[in-house]
C-alpha angles and dihedrals in degrees: 000000000000124000131227125229092282094050095257128108118291114266091242090054092045090051091048090050092048092050091048088050093049091050090051092053092048093051089049091053092046092052091051090045093051094050090055098043108032097071090060099044129097093225124130091212123112118246090255093051089044092054090050090057091050095053097079089043091052089049089054094050090047092051090045089052091062098031118134115235089029112246127184095188092099088057092051089054092046088056089054091048093052089060088056092058091055099262088147105118116111090248097051101077095053089049092048094050091042093056091047095048092049104037113020098079094041096047098035105029116179091222090062091054101038108028111108142136091288101035138072120231112251112257117250093240091052090048091051091047090051091048092053093050088050089053091052092048092047091050090051095051091044092053094044093051092045091051093047090049091048090049090051090049091049090051090050089050092046090055090046090048093049089047090051092047093050092046092048092053092048089048095049090050098036115020135003090200094055090049095050091055092053092042096054094038098053114114090212126065114272125184136167126213140179126251087258091058097254111147108237103176140345131191125241091259090059092048094052093054091056095044101266143325092288087075088068096055120168114286094022112151128202089224087074091062095092119148127179090236094057112138112260109265097014092124093051088050091052090052090052089055100048090046092054098248091113128037097204146346136192127211142159107241139176125222136191115236120211090260093057096254120129124244117198114204138182100225126194111188118192129187114231118208131195125243089279093053097252117139112262114156143003119235117203125194114191129192118189108236097164094119095046090047092052090049091050089049094049092048090047090052094051093047091052104039134064112255095215102046105018091232121132111276134224091276094057093039093052091046090053091043094050090051090051094047093046090053095245096120092059091239119145096201138012137205127198128194119200110200126189124175117241116236094355091142090066090060092055092044095048106032100023133248095283089062089044091053091050088050093051090051091053090047091048092051093052094047091050091054088056092067103106098191140014087258090066110085121193119190138174108228102177145329107338094340124113132181129203128196126200124179136191142073091297095045092126094058091037092053094049089047092050092051089052091048092050094050089047090050091056097048094090111076117252117235115225124170093341093311124111106224121197111225122206128178141186120215134196116201120203127177139168148131114315098236104036105070136048133233098253091052093049094051094043091051090048091048092051092046094051090052088051088057090050092047090053088058106282129250091088144079130243131198120235112262120194093213093049090048091050090053094051092046092050090047090052090048091054091045090055093047096051098086095048091045092058090051092047094051095242093146124086136173131238122193127218116201122246106214124199105232097211095064105006094242124145108250098177143309143256114241110227117187120221132190117222094206113198091224106027101036123222111001120195121228093260089066098055113011091080089052092049088051092050093051098038092242088116088085098061090035092049091050090050091052091047090051094050094043090051093049091049093049088053090050089054092051092049089049095048126091117258095249097052125092111256113253115249123220123216119210124186119233119209122215090256092055093046089056097042112113092226099053096107095042092047093050093049093048093050090050092050094047092049094044089232126152111239090235091065090063126079120185115205121211123179119244092239090059093059102041110115099357119148127235094266089062091049095052097086090053093047091051091050092045089052089053090057101262114140116232117205125197103225127205090016110189097036094093130041090315090213107159091192094075091053088077090074098043121095093230128130100183136047117208104206112218113247091237092078093057106042087097090062100057095093138016130295090054117214104251093206091057089051093049089050097050093042092055095046090048090051096049093042093053087047089059089045092250124144118227123223120187121212126207102028105169108161140046091237089055092047094050094045090053093047089054091049090057102252110160105212138002142189134195147106092298087071102030142313121246109285147145119320095245091063091058091056091051089050090052094049090049092052091046090056 
């Protein structure tokens, strides 16, 4: 081998070697694929010939697996090509998909074909996900091609049937000899019956379908050929034909053979009339479609049942639910149970997906045993989620009873790989009249109710409640509207004064964000801040509040007289903001852009957010405190209320929770509250911390807190939150 300038193989040689390696991998996969599929095909090819036909198909699957962007179209075409090589037996498709699922990624790994000095190998999860999507596309192409082939065959049979019918009529009218030739030579089953249904004659092809000529013994009548799976109305249609009101009809009909086996046929029945037009005979043309029927049933089963557990899947469940809700199932009421396993993810994470799958199988078996009647359907609809459907006049009670049975069935630990695993589940139960509610509303209500059960601790069931659903839907609506609200400028800030108790002067204000919702009006922070925290929007929203508050504080300073102390603005920080890496840099940038001194800003952090945090989490606050920004500990007293940990926190102010001062609003003042506040103030001042009191609403309360040594206060006694210009007016009035 020659070397390139860097001492390695030349690029063209490396490419050739890579191509050769890829071809070898493809051939190995094709060999394994052929061994799995050839025994269940109808092909006349030898195994070696069949393998050669699979090589280019394997190459297309391998290329599609690593295609960028990913494209499943080649797999769809491969599915169609497999029908062309006679892979049409009912067992063929499962064997095809099973071989791809087990061997495509190991034999043709995307990492082997795409990894290079400038590319990252494809992750195993991504490769498996692509392989699954390729299987779905291949199955779709396979089924489409098979249906088209079946349709073509049906058309050919129809043409042959029409030719046979025409020939039969001509033969009856012209020559018995000619008719007999056509009759005996037809490749499809042909029979002639009287108008009373007595079978007069059948050809050899018809006899072979039914197991021999003995089946058509003398006196046999077509009215005997009744099967439980006959299409509705078939017998009425037959009566119309023999009475001359219909000339022909075509149906797919099952028949019992003498040995008990079932024959499925495509029947075309035509009324033969005499030269005067009067009904005379019935001509029946039959095609054996048993194998196609079995294949369709197998494909239908695979499409409507969960591969892992064998339970009905989402598709079948929704089909059944839609029929019930449309009133087609004859049910007066329905009930749906939505079950989700509690903590199942931890099983997969700790024990692996194989153990998780075994657990799901065991859970599915137990849940299936809970079905008390054929009207109760239990399906696995994804992951660790199961849905159950009950119908009937007592569906409400039956749904609740089923939920209890399912929880009871999961009480005993499940043994997996030598371990006993405790299984818990949360269930939401919905019921209602069968024709008054839609599918989407049923599933949404069941989902909401199930999560209420989880929020209540899990391992329980909850019944759907319209008010609870409405609250969740409204919450979801608000969550979806948050991003656009920030872009459209629907948020605004009100300011509540902070008053110095010693002299009653306004020393600053707390910035409180509001949402002017186009539908719901003005919303307080308690209605949307938790949603913003859940979605991560609290970070850009919090920065916006900080920017607006800093600019307002600067405006207050510019409007104040030179000899007055500058007004300070307090801004709340959420836990997400506190842990955000850009907190310090964002705050510094906001102060610089507004031209605001750091000492004019106070950031409020709730006590619960700082309990038990390590030094790394406190570092951003220390950095801000070192810059001169005040840090206030908000809602003090709602946590552990342990003053000893305050010594290591970079805080300068305690904001005492209003629950400690409610007993001081009116005389007589609660002496216990007085002692508690007095002790907190004394210890805080010992630690050189200022004390601010929230929720001051009366003059009695304000005077008591002033006497206890509290530094500042805020509340409705002084002013409700309002526009920024009102605060400046209050400050000027106090100064005068």
